[in-house]
Structure formats: C-alpha cells, structure tokens
C-alpha positions in Angstrom: -9.1 -14.2 -22.3 -7.2 -11.8 -20.0 -6.4 -8.1 -20.3 -5.8 -4.9 -18.8 -8.8 -4.0 -19.9 -10.7 -6.5 -18.2 -7.8 -7.0 -15.1 -9.0 -3.2 -14.7 -12.5 -3.7 -14.8 -12.6 -7.1 -12.2 -9.9 -4.6 -10.2 -12.7 -2.3 -9.7 -15.8 -5.3 -8.9 -13.7 -6.3 -6.4 -12.6 -2.9 -4.5 -16.9 -2.5 -4.3 -17.6 -6.4 -3.3 -14.3 -5.7 -0.2 -15.5 -2.8 0.6 -18.8 -4.4 1.5 -17.7 -7.1 3.3 -15.3 -4.9 5.4 -15.2 -1.9 5.0 -19.3 -1.6 5.6 -19.5 0.3 2.2 -17.9 3.6 3.6 -14.8 3.8 1.3 -15.1 6.1 -1.5 -15.5 5.8 -5.5 -11.5 6.0 -7.0 -9.8 5.2 -9.8 -8.1 1.2 -9.5 -4.6 1.4 -12.2 -2.3 -1.0 -13.1 1.1 0.6 -13.9 4.9 -0.1 -13.3 6.2 -0.1 -9.2 9.4 1.5 -11.3 12.0 1.5 -9.1 10.2 1.6 -5.8 9.6 -1.5 -6.6 6.1 -2.3 -4.2 3.2 -4.4 -5.3 0.7 -1.2 -4.9 0.2 1.8 -3.4 -2.9 4.2 -2.3 -2.1 8.2 -3.6 -2.8 10.0 0.0 -4.8 12.8 -2.0 -7.2 12.8 -4.6 -4.9 13.2 -7.7 -8.3 12.2 -10.5 -10.9 14.6 -11.3 -12.6 17.0 -13.6 -11.4 20.6 -15.3 -14.1 21.5 -12.8 -12.8 20.0 -10.1 -16.3 18.5 -8.9 -14.6 15.3 -9.1 -11.8 14.4 -6.8 -10.8 10.4 -6.9 -8.2 9.1 -5.0 -6.3 6.1 -6.5 -5.1 2.5 -5.4 -2.5 1.3 -8.2 -1.7 -2.5 -8.7 2.2 -2.5 -10.1 1.9 -4.0 -13.4 5.2 -6.5 -12.7 2.7 -8.6 -9.6 -0.6 -8.7 -11.0 -0.3 -12.8 -12.3 0.9 -14.0 -9.0 -0.9 -15.8 -6.9 -4.9 -14.4 -6.3 -4.8 -13.7 -3.0 -1.7 -12.0 -3.4 -3.3 -9.5 -5.0 -6.5 -9.7 -3.2 -3.4 -8.9 -0.6 -2.6 -5.8 -2.3 -6.0 -3.9 -2.6 -7.1 -4.9 0.9 -4.0 -3.6 1.9 -4.2 -0.4 -0.3 -7.8 -0.1 1.4 -6.7 0.5 5.3 -4.7 2.8 3.8 -7.4 4.6 2.1 -9.2 4.4 5.1 -7.0 5.6 7.2 -6.6 8.5 5.0 -10.3 9.5 4.8 -10.4 9.2 8.7 -7.6 11.5 9.2 -5.8 9.3 10.4 -1.5 9.2 9.6 -0.9 5.5 9.5 3.0 5.8 7.8 5.9 7.9 8.8 9.7 8.5 7.2 8.3 9.5 3.8 5.2 7.3 3.8 7.3 3.6 4.1 7.3 3.1 7.8 3.7 1.4 8.9 2.8 2.5 12.4 0.5 1.4 14.8 -2.3 2.4 13.5 -1.9 0.6 10.2 -1.9 -2.5 12.3 -4.8 -1.6 14.3 -6.9 -0.9 11.1 -5.3 -3.6 9.5 -6.1 -6.6 12.3 -10.1 -5.1 12.3 -10.1 -6.4 7.9 -8.8 -9.3 8.3 -4.8 -9.2 8.0 -2.9 -10.5 10.5 0.8 -10.4 11.3 3.6 -12.7 11.6 6.0 -11.5 13.8 5.1 -9.7 17.5 7.9 -6.6 16.6 7.8 -4.3 13.6 10.7 -3.8 10.9 12.7 -1.9 12.0 12.9 0.3 8.2 9.4 -0.7 7.3 6.9 -0.9 10.6 4.3 -2.7 10.5 4.4 -3.4 7.0 3.8 -7.2 6.0 0.0 -8.3 6.6 -0.9 -11.4 5.9 -4.4 -12.7 5.1 -6.4 -15.0 8.5 -8.0 -18.0 6.1 -11.0 -16.8 7.6 -10.5 -13.9 5.4 -9.0 -15.9 2.3 -13.0 -18.5 2.6 -14.9 -14.3 3.0 -13.1 -13.1 -0.1 -12.9 -17.2 -2.3 -17.1 -16.5 -1.6 -17.4 -12.9 -3.6 -18.2 -13.3 -6.8 -14.7 -12.0 -8.1 -13.3 -13.4 -11.7 -9.6 -15.1 -10.9 -8.9 -15.8 -14.3 -8.6 -12.3 -15.0 -5.2 -12.4 -13.1 -3.6 -13.9 -15.6 -1.2 -11.4 -17.2 1.4 -9.4 -16.3 4.6 -7.0 -17.3 7.5 -8.9 -18.4 9.4 -6.0 -20.2 12.5 -5.7 -21.0 12.8 -9.1 -18.7 11.3 -11.1 -21.7 14.5 -9.3 -23.4 16.7 -9.6 -21.2 19.3 -12.7 -20.1 19.4 -13.0 -16.3 22.6 -11.5 -15.8 21.3 -8.3 -17.5 18.5 -8.0 -15.5 20.8 -8.0 -12.5 22.9 -5.4 -13.6 20.2 -2.8 -14.4 18.8 -3.6 -10.9 22.1 -3.6 -9.6 22.5 0.0 -11.5 19.6 1.6 -10.0 20.4 3.8 -6.7 17.6 5.7 -3.9 17.9 9.1 -3.6 18.2 9.7 0.0 16.7 12.9 2.1 19.7 15.1 3.5 17.3 15.2 7.1 14.6 14.2 9.3 11.8 15.5 10.6 9.7 13.6 14.4 7.0 14.7 16.0 5.5 13.6 18.6 1.8 13.3 18.3 0.8 13.8 21.7 3.1 17.8 22.2 3.3 18.2 18.8 7.4 18.3 19.7 9.7 18.3 17.0 12.9 17.0 16.2 15.2 16.5 13.3 17.8 13.5 12.7 20.4 13.3 9.7 19.3 8.8 9.6 15.5 7.8 8.7 16.6 4.3 10.9 15.6 6.1 14.6 13.3 5.7 17.0 12.7 8.6 19.4 10.6 9.0 22.2 9.0 12.0 24.4 9.7 11.6 27.7 6.5 14.0 28.8 3.5 11.9 26.7 5.4 9.0 26.9 5.0 8.3 23.0 6.5 7.7 20.0 8.0 10.3 17.3 6.8 10.0 13.8 8.5 11.2 11.3 6.6 13.9 8.9 7.0 16.0 6.0 
C-alpha cells in the first residue's frame, strides 16, 4: 500500500539509480520532497541553492521536489520529471546556467545536457516563452529505467486537495481567479561580452551583434 513515506523513500531510491545510470554517480546527495505545485502548475523543480542543512552549516543539500498533484501520473512521467530536474541539478553544480527569464526559459545549454541524459525533443524549435522546456524520454531511456529496481506501485497516490470537495465549475473558477505577478523590467546579458540590455516584456529575443550570441535573462 502506497503512502507519502513510501513514495518519498522510493524517489530517493530512483534518484540514486538514475544518478548511477545517467550521471556516472556525479550528482550530490540531496533532499527530495513532495509538495503542492501551488500557483506554479509545475510537475517538479530543483532549487538553485542548497536550501537544506544543519545549524552548524556542515550539511548543505539541494532540493528536488515532485509536485504532489502529479505524483500518480504514468510511471514514466514521474521518472521524466525526476530526471529532468536532475539535469538541472547537474548544470547547477557544474556552473552551467541553463535557464533564464526568471528561471522559466530553458536555453540551449539545458537542451544539450538533456539530450546527453536520454531525452529528445519533439519539435526542432524552442517555445517562445519557455524554450526547450519539454523534453521526452527516448524509448531506449525508458527501457533502461524499466530495468532498474524501482517500485512503480509506490507512486499510486497524489494530492487531490479541494478537488475532492469542489465541483468542476468551482475548481475552474478557483483557477481562473489566480493571477500571476509580472516583473516590470527584465535584464538581458550577453554570455560572451556581458553586454546588458533591458526590456519591459519577457517574451523578447535579443542578440549581440558583436558576439553573435543570444542574450540571456539575468536577475
């Protein structure tokens, strides 16, 4: 019988096995959590800093979260999300900036590392808003994951929350009423010469004529 503890323990087991299989065991030990996606509507995320630790600062851990609302999707969707966030963790720990525009736009550096780890992309062009954000597991990758000793039944529950008590109309009204905060200004930096540009819109494409590089958003 599945439980949050069983699911969390199995995610740690899956992380260790995927780390050995796709990252040569290079990724550091970390905290894996199951939390609500909230307004993010994201299936998972990886922190950019070590957010877990002890009071003395001797223990420092990154965190990968799997959104509670999506935990009971198809097994490979859960593994897709976990492996996706592990790619981010690899890039973070190797000083590779793979996202821009407030962390939403997955750039070509993310694409390159994702393809090395068993992903492919259905489209040959990035999404204008989110970039190369939606890689898919190749059939070969799925076969490798299937051969690993991961208990699929551990991921048979998910957070239903108010969906258990609200009608579809009530749920839709609740989602429609949520508004996303927007930044007033966006900073763009050339990765080649550090040229800085600013815009009032997030969905822009800027290029440095000197370096012939696409500018990346920086906080």
